[in-house]
C-alpha positions in Angstrom: -169.6 -27.9 103.5 -166.5 -29.3 101.9 -166.7 -29.4 98.1 -165.2 -32.5 96.6 -163.9 -32.4 93.0 -164.1 -35.6 90.9 -160.4 -36.3 91.5 -161.0 -36.2 95.3 -163.9 -38.6 94.9 -161.8 -40.9 92.6 -158.9 -41.0 95.1 -161.3 -41.9 97.9 -162.3 -45.0 95.9 -158.8 -46.1 94.8 -157.6 -49.0 97.0 -154.1 -49.1 98.4 -152.0 -51.3 96.1 -150.8 -53.7 98.8 -150.9 -54.5 102.5 -148.5 -56.2 104.7 -150.1 -59.1 106.6 -149.1 -59.9 110.1 -148.0 -63.5 110.7 -150.4 -65.5 112.9 -149.4 -66.5 116.4 -147.2 -69.6 116.4 -148.4 -71.2 119.8 -144.9 -72.6 120.4 -144.4 -73.8 116.8 -141.4 -72.6 114.7 -142.2 -69.5 112.7 -141.0 -68.3 109.3 -138.8 -65.3 109.2 -140.8 -62.1 108.7 -140.9 -60.9 105.1 -139.2 -57.7 104.3 -141.6 -54.8 103.6 -142.3 -54.3 100.0 -141.6 -50.9 98.5 -142.6 -49.2 95.4 -141.1 -46.3 93.4 -142.7 -43.2 91.8 -140.9 -40.7 89.6 -142.2 -37.2 88.9 -140.8 -34.2 87.1 -142.3 -31.0 88.6 -139.9 -28.2 87.9 -137.2 -27.4 90.5 -136.4 -30.7 92.2 -135.6 -28.9 95.5 -139.3 -28.0 95.6 -140.3 -31.5 94.4 -138.6 -33.1 97.4 -140.5 -31.1 99.9 -143.8 -32.0 98.2 -143.4 -35.6 99.4 -141.0 -35.5 102.4 -143.7 -35.3 105.1 -146.1 -37.8 103.7 -146.5 -40.9 105.9 -145.3 -44.0 104.2 -142.7 -42.2 102.1 -139.3 -43.7 102.8 -137.1 -41.5 100.7 -137.2 -38.7 98.1 -134.2 -38.3 95.8 -133.5 -35.4 93.4 -132.2 -36.4 90.0 -132.7 -36.6 86.3 -135.0 -38.8 84.2 -136.1 -39.1 80.6 -132.9 -38.2 78.8 -130.4 -40.0 76.6 -127.0 -39.2 78.2 -125.5 -41.4 81.0 -124.5 -39.8 84.3 -125.7 -36.3 83.3 -124.5 -33.4 85.4 -126.7 -30.5 86.7 -124.9 -28.1 84.4 -125.8 -30.3 81.3 -129.4 -30.8 82.3 -130.1 -27.2 83.3 -128.7 -26.1 79.9 -131.1 -28.5 78.1 -128.3 -30.5 76.6 -129.3 -34.1 77.5 -133.1 -34.4 77.1 -133.5 -35.1 80.9 -136.1 -33.5 83.1 -135.3 -32.4 86.7 -137.2 -35.0 88.6 -137.7 -36.6 92.0 -137.8 -40.3 92.7 -140.1 -41.3 95.7 -139.7 -44.6 97.4 -142.7 -45.5 99.5 -144.3 -48.3 101.5 -147.6 -49.2 99.7 -149.0 -50.5 103.0 -148.9 -47.0 104.5 -149.5 -44.7 101.5 -150.6 -45.3 97.9 -149.5 -44.2 94.4 -152.9 -42.5 94.1 -152.1 -40.3 97.1 -148.7 -39.4 95.6 -150.4 -38.5 92.3 -152.8 -36.2 94.3 -149.8 -34.4 95.9 -148.1 -34.2 92.5 -151.0 -32.7 90.5 -151.8 -30.1 93.2 -148.1 -29.2 93.5 -147.6 -28.2 89.9 -149.1 -26.1 87.2 -150.3 -28.7 84.7 -151.2 -26.0 82.2 -147.7 -24.6 81.8 -146.0 -25.9 78.6 -142.7 -24.0 78.8 -141.4 -25.2 82.2 -142.7 -24.8 85.7 -143.3 -21.4 87.3 -140.2 -19.2 86.8 -138.0 -22.1 85.5 -138.3 -22.2 81.7 -137.3 -24.9 79.3 -138.2 -28.5 78.4 -136.0 -29.8 81.3 -138.4 -28.2 83.8 -141.7 -29.4 82.3 -144.0 -31.6 84.4 -144.1 -35.3 83.7 -145.4 -38.5 85.4 -143.0 -41.3 84.7 -144.9 -44.5 84.9 -143.2 -47.8 85.9 -146.0 -50.1 84.8 -149.5 -50.3 83.4 -151.1 -49.8 86.8 -149.3 -46.6 87.4 -150.2 -45.5 83.9 -153.9 -46.2 84.4 -154.0 -44.3 87.7 -152.1 -41.3 86.2 -154.5 -41.1 83.3 -157.5 -41.5 85.4 -156.5 -38.7 87.8 -155.6 -36.5 84.9 -159.0 -37.0 83.2 -160.8 -36.4 86.6 -159.1 -33.0 86.9 -160.0 -32.1 83.4 -163.6 -33.1 84.0 -163.7 -31.1 87.2 -163.3 -27.8 85.4 -161.1 -26.4 88.2 -158.4 -25.5 85.7 -159.1 -23.0 83.0 -156.6 -24.3 80.4 -155.7 -27.7 79.0 -153.4 -30.0 80.9 -150.1 -30.3 79.1 -148.3 -32.5 81.7 -146.9 -35.6 80.0 -147.3 -39.2 81.1 -144.2 -41.1 79.9 -142.6 -44.6 80.4 -140.1 -44.5 83.3 -136.5 -44.5 82.2 -133.3 -44.8 84.1 -133.1 -42.3 87.0 -129.8 -40.6 87.7 -129.5 -39.1 91.2 -128.4 -35.5 91.2 -125.2 -34.3 92.9 -125.0 -34.6 96.7 -125.4 -30.9 97.3 -128.8 -30.9 95.7 -130.2 -33.7 98.0 -132.3 -32.3 100.9 -131.3 -28.8 99.8 -134.1 -27.3 101.9 -132.3 -28.7 105.0 -128.8 -27.7 103.9 -129.5 -24.1 102.9 -133.0 -23.2 104.1 -132.6 -19.5 103.5 -131.6 -19.9 99.9 -134.4 -22.5 99.4 -137.1 -20.2 100.8 -135.7 -17.2 98.9 -135.8 -19.2 95.6 -139.3 -20.6 96.2 -140.8 -17.2 97.1 -139.0 -15.4 94.3 -140.2 -18.1 91.8 -143.8 -17.5 92.7 -144.5 -21.2 93.1 -146.9 -21.1 96.0 -148.7 -18.0 94.8 -149.4 -19.6 91.4 -150.5 -22.9 93.1 -153.2 -21.0 95.1 -154.3 -19.2 91.9 -154.7 -22.6 90.2 -156.1 -24.8 92.9 -157.3 -22.6 95.7 -157.8 -24.6 98.9 -156.8 -27.7 97.1 -153.2 -26.5 96.5 -150.7 -28.9 98.1 -148.9 -27.5 101.2 -145.5 -29.1 101.3 -143.3 -29.6 104.3 -141.3 -26.4 103.6 -142.8 -23.5 101.6 
């Protein structure tokens, strides 16, 4: 029998934010131009953004995943500045998705089960504030869902330490340098070596067991 945690039950009841309605048949009458599909954006800090990208790449309805920097004070920060902790930014990923094909609740599920929410000094082997986990919320609806899923995990008792992941207002997102984008495609050997050496997947299984997210590349 599959055991469902409170967060799984919660996610089953959360409705998809929006649907795209098909236009009715015109029967020979002029029709209006089809509306462009509406998209939404989610921003997460989850440690190394190379690994953050692969967490969402294979999810149906995800249109793009971009590595970058969020939450800091400097404009146009560089990787060297952010990784040195000089700007206040977090390594982050920005996920653009079609809410008619996936939901923000589903992305939150992938986020929570792809990080260590109990680690307050970074994520996995990457240490420093710039690697801490954050949900950047764009509006009140995103904030409500982020808080609900956080509280559901806490109530489940699956974790054995307090959740320290922050939920913060979204700020300007700065895309990272081109060589960081889709790094898992550009240099798969280095990506896999880093991920294995950092112990990310081993720690996720320790935390979540069978609930641990299994990204596109790991």
